[in-house]
Structures are given as structure tokens and as C-alpha cells.
N, C-alpha and C positions, 0 to 999 in steps of 0.2 A: 902384488899391488893391483888395485882395481883400475879398470879402464875408466878414465875421466869422462868418456863419452857414453858410458853405460847408464847414466842417470835418466830420469824421466824427461829431461829436456835435451839430452845429448843425441847424437846422430844414431846411436844404436839403441836408445831407450824406447819405451813404449810410446812416448809422446814426441820423440825426436824424428828427424828426417828419415832415418832408416827403419824406424820401428813401425809396427802396424798402426794404421790410421794416421801416420805422420805426414809431413809436408812432402810434395814432389821434389825430386832431385833434378838439378840441371845437368847439362853435359859435362861441366867441369867438376861435378861432385858437390857443388854448393846447393843448399836448399833454396827452393824458389818460393816467393811470396804469392799472395793472391793476385797481384797485378802483373805477375810474370817476371818481376825483377828479383835478382838474387838477394837473399837475406844475409845480414851480418852475423858472423859466428859469435857465440858468447865469449866474454873475456875469461881469463883464468880465475878471477875472483868470483865471478858468477857461477862458474863450474864448481868451485869449492863450496859455495853456498848450497847449490843443488845437491852435491854429494852429502853434505851435512844433514840436509833435510831428509834425503833418502835414507840415510843411516838411522835417523831418529824414527822415521816411520817403520822401518824394518824392525827396530828394537821394540816398538810398541806391539807389533804383531808376533814377536818372539821368533823372528827369522833373521838369517843373515842377509846382507845386501844382495848377493846374486839370487838367493831364493826368493826374496821379495820382488825383484825385477821379473823373474820368471812367473811368479804368481800374478803380477799385473798384466804381463803379456797373455797369459792363459785366460784371464778374465776378459780382456779386450777381444781376443779371438772368439771366445764363446758368445759374447754379445753380437759380434759381426755375423757369426753363423746363424744365430737365432733370428736376427733381423732378415737375413737372406731367406731362411726357411719360411718365415711369415710372408714375405713378398712372393715367393713361389706358390704358396698355398692360396694367396689372394688371386694370383693370375690363373690358377687352375679353376677356381670358383667363378671366374669371370669378373672379379672385382677390378677396379682401376688400379693400375700399377703405380709405384711410387714415383715421385718427380725425379728428374735427372739430377744427379749430384754425386755425392760420395757413396760409399758402400751402404750407408744407412738410409739412402733415399733422401738425404738432406743436402742442401748446397754447402759447399766447403766454407768453413768459417762461421757456420751457424750451429747452435746447439740442437741436438736431437730430441726426441720425445722423452718425457720422464720415464724412469724405470717402472716396469709393470704395465705400461700403456702401449697398445698397438698403434702403428701408424694409421692415420685417418680417423681415429676415434676422437670424438669431441671431448673437451675438458669435463671433469666431473661437475655435476650440477646442471648440465644442459642436455636437452633431449637429443637422442641420436637418430640418424636416418635409418630407414628399414631397407635391408638388402636380403631378400629371401635366400635361404640356403637349406642344407639338410637339417633334419630334426635334431635339436639340442637336448641332451638328457635333462638339463635344468628346465627347458621349456616344457618337456613332457611332464616333469614333476609338477610344474605350475599348472598345466592343463588338467592334470588329475585332481589337483586341489580345487580348481574353479568348477570342475564338473560335479564335485561333491557339494558345492554351495548352492544356496537358494537364489539363483539368478533370474527366476521367473522366465524361463525360455518360452519362446513362441515358435510355432511351426510356420515355415515359409517354403516357397518353391524356388529352387535355384537350378537352372539347367534341366528342368523337368523332374527333379528329385526333391523329396521333402528333407529339409534340414532344420536343425534347432538354431534359433536366433536369439540373441540376448543383447541387452543394452550395456554400453560401456560403463556408465556410472555405477551400475550394480556390481560389476566386476572390480572396479576400483575400490568400492566400499568393502568388498570381501577381502581385498589385499590389505586394507587398513584395519581390519577387524582383529580381535585377539585370537581368532582361530588361525589366522595366517602366522601369527607369532608362535603359536604352539606347533604348527606344521614346520616352521623354520627351525624350531628347537630340535625337532626330530630329524630334519634333513637340512643341515647347515649349508648345503649347496644352493638353496633358494636365495635369491638376491635380498639384500637388506634395503628397506624403504626408509628414507630419511626425509625427503621433500617431494614436491610435485614432480620434478624432473625424474627422480629415481623411480617414482611410482609409474610414470608413463613408460620409462625405459623397461621396467619389469613387465608391464603389460605387452609391450611391443615384441617380447620374445615369442608370443603366439604367432603373429603374422610372419615374423622372420623365419620361423620353422614351418610355416604353412599349416599350422594347427587351427587357426581361425583367421578369417579375412573380413574386412569391412565391406558392407553391402548397402545399397540404397534401393528404395522401392521404385518399380517401373511398371508401365502399362503392359500387360501380356500381349495386347494386340498392336503394340507400337511397331510401325514399319510395314503393317499390312495394308493392302489396297482397299479392303472392304471397310464399311463404316463401323464405328465402335458398337459392339453388341452389349446390351444391358442384361448380362447373364447373372443369375442368382448365385452368389458366391458366399462361402462361409465367412463369418465375421472374423477379422484378424488374420486371414490367410493372405500373405503378401507374395507377390512375385518379385524377386530381387535380382540384382546383378552386382558383380564385384567391382569395386572402385579402384582405380589405379593408385590413388593417394591413400595410403594406410595410416590414418591419423588416429588419435585417441581422445576425441572430444566426448564430453559427458553424454550428449544427446545422440551419439552415433550408434549404429547397430553393427554387430559382428555375427558371422555364421560359423558354427562349429564344423570343421572338417575332420577333427580328431574324434574318433568314436570310442576311445578308451581301450581297455584291455579286451582282447579278442579270445580270451581263454574260454569264457562261458559260451561264446558263440560256437567255438569248435566243439565244446562238449555237447551242446544242443544238436549240432549237425551229426555227431557220432550217434547220439540217441535216435535221431530220425532215421539214420541208415539201419540201425538195429531193428527198429520198428518195421521198416519196409521189408527187411529180410525175413522177419517173423511172419508178416502178412503173406509173403510169397510161399512160405512153408505151411500155409493153412491146411492143405490136405493131410499133412503129417501130424496135425495136432491131435490130442486125445479127444475122445468123444464128448466128454463133459465140457471142455473148453469150446468146442464147436457149437454145442447146444447153447451155451451162454452167449456166444457171439450172435447166434441166430435170434435169440430173444432181444438182445440189445439192438440189433438192426431194426426189428419191428418197433421198438420204442423210439428210435430216432426218426423213423418214418412217421410215427404218430405225432411227434413234436413238429416235424416239418409241415404236416397237414394242418395242425393247429395254427401254425404261423400264417399260412396262406388264408385260413378262415378268418383270422384276426385282421389281415390286410383288407379282405373283402368287407368285413363288418365295419371297419373304420370309415370306408368310403360311403357305405350306406348311412352310417350315423351322421356323417358330414352333410349328405344330401338332405336328410330329414331336418337337421338343425339349421340348415341354410335357409329354409322357408319358415321354420317355426321360430327360431331364435337367431336371427341374422347377427353377425356375418357367418356363423357356422362354427361347429366344434370339431376339433381334430383329436383323435386318440393316438397317442405317441406321435407327435408332430415331426420328430426328427428320425422317423423310422427309415426313410430313404435318403437322408442327408449324408454327406461325406464326413462322417464323424466316426469315433470309435464304437466298439460293440456295446459298451455300457452306456455311452451317451445316446445311442439310438433309442433307448427306452426311457430317457429323461428329457423333459418332464412327461408325466403320464398323459396329460391333456393340456390343450391350449386353444384359444380362439383363433380363428382364421385371420391372417393379417391382410388388410385391404389398404390400397393406396388412396390417399385423400385427393379429391379433385382439386385442381388448381383454380384459384379465384381469378376471375377476369378483372383486369384493371379498367377503371372508369376514366382514366385520364385521357385515353384516346378518343372516347365519345365526347368528352367535354371540349377537347381541342377541335373536333370536327364541327361542333355547333358554333363555336366562336368564329372559326374560319368561314362558315357559311354566312353568318351575320355580316362579317366584314365584306365579303364578296358581294352580297346583296346591296349593301350601302353604297358601294363604289359604282355599281351599274344603275342605281336609281330605282331599285325595286324594293318591295316590302320584305322585311326580314322574316324568315320562317318561324312558325310557331314552336314554342318549347313547352315541355310538360315535366312536372316533378311529381313524384309519388311518395307517400308516407305509409307507415304501418297501419294507420287507422282508417283513413279515407283517401280518396283519390281527388286531387285538385288539378284543374287544368288552368294554366296561366298562359294567356295569349298576349304576346307583346303587342303594344299599340302599333298600328300600321302607320308608317310615315312615308310620305312620297316627296322626294325633293323636287323642287320646281325645275322644269327643263329649260335650260338656257341655250338658245340657238346661237351658233357662231355668227359673229358680226364682221363685216368687211368694211373697212374705212378707206376712203379715197384720199390720197395725199394731193395737196395743191402743187401744181407745177410752178 
């Protein structure tokens, strides 16, 4: 005969007072309610209904009643252990712990989070906050995909180093493109994008794994005591800083911290070591190789000499054209600029850039003449002469001299 208290609502069942996750027991063995008062035990009729329901559920699953009860207990214990492991992992990563309450971090009497959803996660369809952590394999796959897309990156300076910067809206467009759908078909681990919230949450995998961070433009001389210098800088080269708020607005900029696969860099480093080792063994080379290197070195010296001759010639050309055809002509104007090797020789020539002189405002002179007229009228003197000029001839207009009658102060005597 089965124990009548072994059902899901009995004292020994999974949901009963003695089962896992059940109600707390009082000193007299009675279950305690949320308010601390003892709860009333179920009647025999209610127990029979529970047993009948339990037997029907066990029959649906093809188990006996004791097997089904043990199955429910095992599921409940597995859920509790999984939630405890998640809470311990969050505490190790520095995340906020769960709120006080039951073993699931929820107050007693309230339902826990839905299955498959971690505590603290927002409901589906809402943007989630960013909590930086270790790199995620999904985030690395996402970064590899975006690095291969045309995001039109720009070079910026962050902490004295050159980094690639891109705009958020171009990355979001790449995630909504058919190329991402093809990449997701090859790698199902990539998140699915359904709406704007899922799109932003997918992009936020980059800052959460410290693969890309949001930056803003700053003045490189900000905080210095000296006056701001007007130094010539390359167009589009920003000095940026990391923002504490890692959002995903369309007009925001992010900097790549992820440099992709390092396999090729290691291969290049190994090749460089081999070349250095071969150079060190130069005395042991065959005679033919040493003669070839000798002639090649003279060829490189000749190219270097031609380069310096070209630099001197471009200065002479500019000095001649400055007086003959102002403002002057430069050969290879980007030769000494902070650009790449190929950009140093593009364009081939260009005119010298001159700053346009600022036009003086005439409002100040007009105001000075008007104030002089007003002051002269108040003291009883003639107004100063004014002159206007035109492009054809010069005309002098003298204002008519007017002298106000001088009125002496009068003293009146009052009759006593």
C-alpha cells in the first residue's frame, strides 16, 4: 500500500512539507505558512484526489507511482543545483548575488524565472545591460564576421596606440545583411536577430567580451597647462577615450581591441627570425650569394641617394614656383606626412596651401563714429567729419557744423 503522504502535496512529496523545496516545518511537525502560522493538513478526500492525479500522471509517463515521485524529486534537485552553480559563478565573476530568499534566490511564495533563463537577465525583446567578462566563443565568432565586412574603419589614437575605429550603424547593417544569415547557417551558435532589441544585444557581445569598446573624440592637449597648439594633423585622425556607458547608438563609434587570428603574425615572426639567423651566417654563405648581396647593397644605396636628390629638387622647385607662379608647386606633397608608404607618393604634385587672411569687420568703426557724434553733441561741439569711399572716385562728405546755443545757469531769488 502506498504512503498517502507521498504525493506531490503530501509531507514526503516533492511539493510537500518534507520534500525538497517544500514548506518549513514547525516544532510540532506541522507545516508553517508564510505568516508563521501552522497550516491545516489536507483532508483524506483531498489526499485521495492527489493520489489519483499522481497515478494518472505516472501512467502517462509509463512509470509507477514511486518511480514518478523519484523522477520529480531528481528533477527538482537538479534545478536547485543548477541555480546554485549559476549563483556561485556570478559571485566569482564579481556579479551581483541573488536576492535573499529561497534556494533559487527568489522570495518564498513567488515563482522563479522561466526555464532556460538565468537570474538577472531581462525578458526577451528588451536590451540587456553590459557586464564585461572573459571572451565568449560566440562573441569571437561575431567579431571574426564583422572584421571581414566593409565597415569603413578609420584610424584613431587611443592611449598612444593606433586602433581601428568603426561606426555602430555600419556594424548593425552588416548584422542585418544576408551575409550574416549565411554565416549563421554555417555557425548556428551565432545569435538570431529578430528585432531591434535582439540586434543590439547581439552587438553588445563585443563590449561584454572586451573585443570592442565605445569611444568618443577628445582634445589631445586637454588638461595641460600650456595654451592649445595649432599643430598640423592628418585629416580624420582622432584622439579618443573609452566611455563608461557602452551603448549601441547608430552614430556612436567603437574601437577594435580584437586583432583577429594571430597565426599569420606568428608565422611572420618565425620568418623574421630565420632571416636574421641567415644574415648572421653571412660569412658562411657561398661566394656567388655574397657577390649578389654586394651588388644589391650598391643598388639600395643608389635608390637612397636618388630619394635625397628628389627631396632637394622638390624644395628648389617650390622656391622657383613660389615667385614665378604663386603660391608655389610641391612635388609629392605628402612625402614627409604621417601616412603609409604608398600614400607618401600620392598625389604626384599639388599647389601649396595658403591660409586666407581674415576680413576685418567694419561694424566696430561704424559704432566708433556714431559714438563720437553723440558725445560731441552732448558737450556742444561740432561733430567730427566723416568720409566715404567708392571704387570709382573718392568723395568727401563733411557734416554741417552745428553749434548749440550756450545757456548759462540762472539763479532765481524767492520772495520771503
